[in-house]
Wavefront OBJ file of the C-alpha trace (Angstrom):
o trace
v 55.780 -37.516 -80.159
v 57.851 -36.000 -77.373
v 60.547 -33.881 -78.969
v 63.859 -32.823 -77.476
v 66.301 -30.427 -79.127
v 69.927 -30.303 -78.061
v 71.075 -26.829 -79.015
v 71.732 -23.313 -77.824
v 68.402 -22.060 -76.491
v 68.960 -18.471 -77.605
v 69.785 -19.488 -81.180
v 67.315 -18.895 -84.002
v 67.716 -22.527 -85.081
v 66.061 -23.674 -81.852
v 63.432 -20.942 -82.071
v 62.494 -21.776 -85.664
v 62.273 -25.498 -84.938
v 60.111 -24.845 -81.868
v 57.797 -22.616 -83.911
v 57.516 -25.297 -86.591
v 56.726 -27.980 -83.995
v 53.982 -25.896 -82.406
v 52.505 -25.030 -85.814
v 52.446 -28.744 -86.694
v 50.489 -29.550 -83.546
v 53.297 -30.992 -81.435
v 53.972 -29.923 -77.849
v 56.863 -27.481 -77.459
v 60.133 -29.416 -77.656
v 62.185 -29.759 -74.506
v 65.456 -27.898 -74.985
v 68.710 -29.287 -73.619
v 71.527 -26.784 -73.882
v 74.939 -27.746 -75.218
v 76.489 -25.802 -72.346
v 74.729 -28.082 -69.872
v 75.777 -31.187 -71.785
v 79.410 -30.073 -71.709
v 79.466 -29.045 -68.049
v 77.262 -31.850 -66.681
v 79.009 -34.710 -68.469
v 76.123 -35.568 -70.785
v 72.373 -36.009 -70.592
v 69.824 -38.816 -70.291
v 66.692 -38.972 -72.432
v 63.530 -40.968 -71.902
v 63.059 -43.841 -74.316
v 59.933 -42.242 -75.798
v 61.692 -38.924 -76.540
v 62.735 -38.119 -80.099
v 66.075 -36.317 -79.954
v 67.264 -33.839 -82.559
v 70.760 -32.348 -82.369
v 71.332 -28.844 -83.628
v 74.469 -26.816 -84.147
v 76.499 -25.862 -81.057
v 77.712 -22.757 -82.891
v 77.135 -19.055 -82.248
v 77.518 -19.346 -78.481
v 80.850 -17.998 -77.158
v 80.813 -20.055 -73.945
v 80.096 -23.302 -75.800
v 82.693 -22.468 -78.441
v 85.325 -21.767 -75.801
v 84.695 -25.128 -74.140
v 84.805 -27.033 -77.418
v 87.791 -25.311 -79.023
v 89.777 -24.108 -76.053
v 89.957 -20.624 -77.606
v 88.370 -17.610 -75.944
v 88.104 -15.498 -79.107
v 85.044 -16.571 -81.136
v 86.538 -15.260 -84.379
v 89.663 -17.416 -84.156
v 90.101 -20.010 -86.886
v 92.444 -22.298 -84.958
v 91.142 -25.048 -82.678
v 88.980 -27.046 -85.066
v 90.716 -30.370 -84.307
v 90.009 -29.955 -80.598
v 86.442 -28.842 -81.451
v 85.946 -32.070 -83.414
v 87.216 -34.299 -80.610
v 85.259 -32.472 -77.911
v 82.059 -32.327 -79.974
v 82.132 -36.069 -80.649
v 82.776 -36.703 -76.959
v 79.748 -34.544 -76.101
v 77.604 -36.430 -78.609
v 78.681 -39.758 -77.122
v 77.662 -38.509 -73.669
v 74.003 -38.283 -74.743
v 72.149 -41.361 -73.575
v 68.771 -42.855 -74.448
v 65.920 -41.551 -76.571
v 65.329 -42.068 -80.275
v 68.127 -40.248 -82.096
v 67.738 -38.569 -85.476
v 71.489 -37.871 -85.802
v 73.724 -40.926 -85.694
v 76.995 -40.432 -83.761
v 78.968 -42.565 -86.236
v 77.590 -40.530 -89.141
v 78.486 -37.284 -87.383
v 82.081 -38.444 -86.957
v 82.357 -38.719 -90.751
v 80.278 -35.657 -91.630
v 82.543 -33.423 -89.554
v 85.743 -34.763 -91.132
v 86.004 -33.652 -94.759
v 88.669 -36.264 -95.490
v 86.559 -39.164 -94.222
v 83.416 -37.779 -95.842
v 85.183 -37.428 -99.203
v 86.450 -41.014 -98.916
v 83.003 -42.397 -98.047
v 81.371 -40.602 -100.967
v 84.097 -41.808 -103.317
v 83.671 -45.406 -102.160
v 79.925 -45.131 -102.838
v 80.507 -43.840 -106.354
v 79.216 -40.328 -105.612
v 81.055 -37.785 -107.812
v 83.356 -35.492 -105.817
v 86.196 -33.128 -106.771
v 89.490 -35.010 -107.173
v 91.605 -34.937 -104.014
v 95.334 -35.726 -104.288
v 96.569 -38.387 -101.893
v 99.444 -37.780 -99.533
v 100.215 -36.057 -96.244
v 99.429 -32.367 -95.767
v 101.725 -31.172 -93.000
v 101.958 -27.631 -94.316
v 102.421 -25.453 -97.384
v 105.322 -27.469 -98.819
v 103.098 -30.570 -98.922
v 100.165 -28.662 -100.446
v 102.414 -27.271 -103.151
v 103.924 -30.709 -103.819
v 100.507 -32.392 -104.096
v 99.348 -29.685 -106.520
v 102.418 -30.187 -108.693
v 102.193 -33.991 -108.657
v 98.483 -33.935 -109.587
v 98.856 -31.192 -112.182
v 96.379 -28.975 -110.339
v 96.869 -25.240 -110.768
v 93.709 -24.307 -108.842
v 92.660 -25.970 -105.584
v 90.675 -25.470 -102.421
v 92.501 -25.962 -99.135
v 90.032 -26.613 -96.313
v 90.231 -27.353 -92.632
v 89.361 -31.013 -92.174
v 86.901 -30.108 -89.405
v 85.932 -26.603 -90.494
v 82.504 -25.195 -91.282
v 80.959 -22.035 -92.734
v 84.059 -21.504 -94.931
v 86.268 -21.092 -91.846
v 89.887 -21.467 -92.925
v 89.042 -22.153 -96.577
v 91.498 -20.893 -99.186
v 90.840 -20.920 -102.929
v 94.385 -21.053 -104.303
v 95.495 -20.337 -107.869
v 98.954 -20.701 -109.385
v 100.464 -19.859 -112.743
v 103.252 -21.419 -114.777
v 105.346 -18.305 -114.123
v 105.239 -18.962 -110.383
v 102.649 -16.417 -109.300
v 100.152 -17.284 -106.558
v 96.827 -16.000 -105.270
v 94.613 -17.146 -102.409
v 91.024 -15.977 -101.921
v 89.798 -16.439 -98.354
v 87.924 -14.929 -95.429
v 90.942 -15.508 -93.172
v 92.396 -12.352 -91.644
v 95.876 -12.461 -90.124
v 96.406 -10.421 -86.956
v 99.646 -8.673 -86.066
v 100.738 -11.639 -83.928
v 100.080 -14.130 -86.737
v 96.817 -15.490 -85.310
v 94.073 -16.289 -87.816
v 90.582 -14.818 -87.546
v 87.389 -15.325 -89.511
v 86.251 -12.173 -91.246
v 83.077 -11.252 -93.111
v 85.259 -9.644 -95.771
v 86.758 -11.868 -98.453
v 90.334 -10.873 -99.255
v 93.158 -11.942 -101.550
v 96.739 -12.772 -100.682
v 99.181 -12.597 -103.597
v 102.509 -13.323 -101.935
v 103.436 -16.987 -101.592
v 105.025 -16.362 -98.196
v 101.698 -14.985 -96.895
v 99.775 -17.970 -98.235
v 102.366 -20.378 -96.852
v 102.181 -18.799 -93.397
v 98.397 -19.230 -93.281
v 98.483 -22.842 -94.485
v 101.271 -23.734 -92.071
v 99.275 -22.268 -89.193
v 96.166 -24.231 -90.218
v 97.937 -27.532 -90.811
v 98.066 -28.796 -87.200
v 94.238 -28.877 -87.175
v 94.207 -31.103 -90.292
v 93.797 -30.152 -93.949
v 91.784 -31.379 -96.917
v 92.825 -30.561 -100.490
v 90.639 -30.803 -103.582
v 90.570 -29.590 -107.158
v 88.838 -26.260 -107.755
v 86.149 -27.191 -110.270
v 84.883 -24.346 -112.504
v 81.236 -23.815 -111.609
v 78.191 -23.142 -113.705
v 76.974 -19.578 -113.882
v 73.655 -17.815 -113.593
v 73.091 -14.093 -114.150
v 76.862 -13.741 -114.770
v 77.721 -15.111 -111.322
v 79.204 -18.478 -110.387
v 76.717 -20.707 -108.616
v 76.376 -23.781 -106.464
v 73.447 -25.376 -104.662
v 72.640 -26.172 -101.056
v 70.290 -29.146 -101.243
v 68.527 -30.359 -98.114
v 67.784 -34.086 -98.129
v 65.168 -35.289 -95.637
v 64.521 -39.023 -95.159
v 66.273 -39.787 -98.421
v 64.527 -37.207 -100.617
v 65.957 -33.958 -101.934
v 63.323 -31.550 -100.648
v 64.732 -28.002 -100.528
v 67.203 -26.177 -102.775
v 68.787 -22.761 -102.506
v 70.983 -21.337 -105.253
v 74.076 -19.562 -103.902
v 75.848 -17.163 -106.257
v 78.973 -15.056 -106.093
v 81.424 -13.101 -108.212
v 84.230 -15.061 -106.558
v 84.931 -18.663 -105.549
v 83.240 -18.478 -102.104
v 79.442 -18.538 -102.389
v 78.590 -18.643 -98.667
v 75.754 -16.221 -98.033
v 77.377 -14.726 -94.927
v 80.440 -13.835 -97.023
v 78.535 -11.753 -99.540
v 77.031 -14.525 -101.628
v 73.459 -14.021 -102.803
v 70.519 -16.302 -103.412
v 69.943 -16.985 -107.093
v 66.845 -17.706 -109.148
v 65.966 -21.377 -108.709
v 63.513 -21.402 -111.626
v 66.210 -20.035 -113.938
v 68.696 -22.641 -112.733
v 66.234 -25.495 -113.235
v 65.538 -24.249 -116.747
v 69.268 -24.017 -117.494
v 69.915 -27.505 -116.129
v 67.016 -28.972 -118.091
v 67.223 -32.742 -118.297
v 70.253 -32.723 -115.974
v 68.255 -31.392 -113.013
v 66.862 -34.788 -112.032
v 70.366 -36.284 -112.152
v 71.680 -33.496 -109.893
v 69.000 -34.210 -107.281
v 69.679 -37.940 -107.540
v 73.372 -37.305 -106.807
v 72.396 -35.433 -103.648
v 70.154 -38.286 -102.548
v 72.976 -40.766 -103.151
v 75.269 -38.623 -101.022
v 72.691 -38.545 -98.201
v 72.278 -42.316 -98.479
v 75.888 -42.638 -97.306
v 74.544 -41.521 -93.908
v 71.436 -43.691 -93.583
v 70.984 -43.303 -89.822
v 70.745 -39.486 -90.007
v 67.370 -37.995 -90.919
v 68.517 -34.781 -92.583
v 71.686 -33.456 -94.237
v 72.546 -30.448 -96.356
v 74.462 -31.310 -99.527
v 76.643 -28.693 -101.223
v 76.382 -29.513 -104.920
v 78.915 -28.090 -107.369
v 77.398 -27.877 -110.860
v 79.931 -27.842 -113.666
v 79.980 -25.455 -116.593
v 76.783 -25.720 -118.627
v 74.959 -27.465 -115.751
v 75.616 -30.841 -117.374
v 77.617 -32.529 -114.606
v 77.728 -32.073 -110.851
v 79.926 -33.083 -107.944
v 79.362 -33.049 -104.202
v 81.604 -30.599 -102.391
v 80.462 -31.287 -98.828
v 77.697 -32.927 -96.801
v 76.607 -30.913 -93.763
v 74.995 -32.277 -90.610
v 73.459 -28.901 -89.738
v 72.743 -27.599 -93.229
v 69.020 -26.934 -92.852
v 68.958 -23.290 -91.693
v 67.178 -21.831 -94.718
v 64.478 -19.500 -93.329
v 61.502 -18.908 -95.565
v 62.410 -21.615 -98.078
v 59.673 -24.123 -98.875
v 59.980 -27.609 -100.317
v 60.215 -28.460 -103.992
v 56.956 -29.169 -105.827
v 56.256 -32.871 -106.111
v 58.289 -33.815 -103.029
v 56.905 -34.889 -99.631
v 57.975 -31.466 -98.325
v 56.119 -29.367 -100.879
v 55.014 -26.135 -99.206
v 56.884 -26.942 -95.953
v 59.964 -25.287 -94.480
v 62.951 -27.487 -93.677
v 61.931 -27.973 -90.041
v 58.322 -28.895 -90.756
v 59.578 -31.378 -93.347
v 61.734 -33.079 -90.718
v 58.955 -33.112 -88.143
v 56.605 -34.717 -90.658
v 59.174 -37.263 -91.846
v 60.127 -38.251 -88.305
v 56.475 -38.658 -87.325
v 55.888 -40.878 -90.354
v 58.935 -43.001 -89.567
v 57.932 -43.202 -85.903
v 54.437 -44.368 -86.795
v 55.880 -47.185 -88.888
v 58.174 -48.477 -86.127
l 1 2 3 4 5 6 7 8 9 10 11 12 13 14 15 16 17 18 19 20 21 22 23 24 25 26 27 28 29 30 31 32 33 34 35 36 37 38 39 40 41 42 43 44 45 46 47 48 49 50 51 52 53 54 55 56 57 58 59 60 61 62 63 64 65 66 67 68 69 70 71 72 73 74 75 76 77 78 79 80 81 82 83 84 85 86 87 88 89 90 91 92 93 94 95 96 97 98 99 100 101 102 103 104 105 106 107 108 109 110 111 112 113 114 115 116 117 118 119 120 121 122 123 124 125 126 127 128 129 130 131 132 133 134 135 136 137 138 139 140 141 142 143 144 145 146 147 148 149 150 151 152 153 154 155 156 157 158 159 160 161 162 163 164 165 166 167 168 169 170 171 172 173 174 175 176 177 178 179 180 181 182 183 184 185 186 187 188 189 190 191 192 193 194 195 196 197 198 199 200 201 202 203 204 205 206 207 208 209 210 211 212 213 214 215 216 217 218 219 220 221 222 223 224 225 226 227 228 229 230 231 232 233 234 235 236 237 238 239 240 241 242 243 244 245 246 247 248 249 250 251 252 253 254 255 256 257 258 259 260 261 262 263 264 265 266 267 268 269 270 271 272 273 274 275 276 277 278 279 280 281 282 283 284 285 286 287 288 289 290 291 292 293 294 295 296 297 298 299 300 301 302 303 304 305 306 307 308 309 310 311 312 313 314 315 316 317 318 319 320 321 322 323 324 325 326 327 328 329 330 331 332 333 334 335 336 337 338 339 340 341 342 343 344 345 346 347 348 349 350 351 352 353
């Protein structure tokens, strides 16, 4: 197979995939940089090339072109990023693609992804219907649905950018937990420090500033715990099989590892889930099946209290960056990292074509 990776050449994602390809006996993948795609108006691939897209993130020049914002930490600009990213994807021509453009359009819109999962019968957190033009709409939807605790997310956000975990009380008190930092001029920035806002006017100002990029609202489901920390799972699904799992734990509502979350003990979680473990993995596979033309996705699974029931929070197109993690025993990826698992699966599929 002749592999091509569309990514940022300096990024560890590209390096790790290249190392996996070489270790598996493939020639070094050809790397096409997102910056070149954006400035050259696309790229053409040979028909015998297998094309894998990787994240365009972590490159300031690429980010500036996609979002129209020159400060990499800025939260705003995700709607433009979405439109420009899909345009860049559509400018890629030829080759055998492992990431379907139509799937990507849904995966990078939390509202459309939530709707597709719901239509397929995949359990997801309830999401009140109705417009979300700002804080007044968010507050109204919460009241109408009887939801005192919700997550407000950017429709096209990633890595917890712009996410607020909002709590309200009957007495009218509010609290929002988020990584959003507000600068003196009101601009929003991503921070590695999770903070809490307790004044409604502060929360309203953030939500109103986010709203033009599009919002998604869903119920905050109490999560299962392990070692006295709340936990969720990132489950990588390759060619329809749940192959890799990492437990993400936190003392607060945001479990993202870059925001202070920590990896939990998978063996302990499997023991706690017991007979419900197989059902949890099956839910992830059903979620991935909603995107049948995409080889690999990362499913964020939200286990409920007691590990008895689970819901899918998000499905990620680029959710496979889990260095050092090997596949689950008994799966086709046993003993493999996430990249080797994809290389092997793609080779198997290619041989059957």
